[in-house]
C-alpha positions as CSV (number, residue, x, y, z in Angstrom):
1,M,85.0,117.1,77.9
2,G,81.8,118.5,76.6
3,A,79.9,117.7,79.7
4,A,82.7,119.2,81.9
5,L,82.6,122.4,79.8
6,A,78.9,122.6,80.1
7,I,79.1,122.4,83.9
8,A,81.8,125.0,83.9
9,H,79.6,127.3,81.8
10,A,76.7,126.7,84.1
11,L,78.9,127.7,87.1
12,G,80.1,130.8,85.3
13,I,83.6,129.6,84.7
14,D,85.4,130.6,81.6
15,A,85.6,127.7,79.1
16,L,89.2,128.4,78.2
17,I,90.2,128.3,81.9
18,A,88.2,125.1,82.5
19,A,89.7,123.4,79.4
20,E,93.2,124.3,80.7
21,L,92.5,123.0,84.2
22,L,90.5,119.9,83.4
23,P,93.5,117.5,82.7
24,E,94.9,118.3,86.2
25,I,91.6,118.0,87.9
26,E,91.0,114.7,86.1
27,A,94.3,113.3,87.3
28,V,93.5,114.1,90.9
29,M,90.1,112.6,90.6
30,V,91.5,109.4,89.1
31,R,94.2,109.2,91.8
32,K,91.6,109.6,94.6
33,L,89.2,107.1,93.1
34,N,92.0,104.5,92.8
35,E,92.9,105.2,96.5
36,Q,89.3,104.5,97.5
37,I,89.1,101.4,95.4
38,G,92.4,100.1,96.9
39,D,91.1,100.8,100.4
40,G,87.9,98.9,99.7
41,H,85.7,102.0,100.1
42,G,84.7,102.3,96.4
């Protein structure tokens, strides 16, 4: 979480907004990574 908030800060994104959105973004990332692994592309 700390690294993600640091990236958000570097990009000029409000930390509160980033913290609110990170769980949803993480869920999408995990789902996509699992799809790639399942397809043999990961």
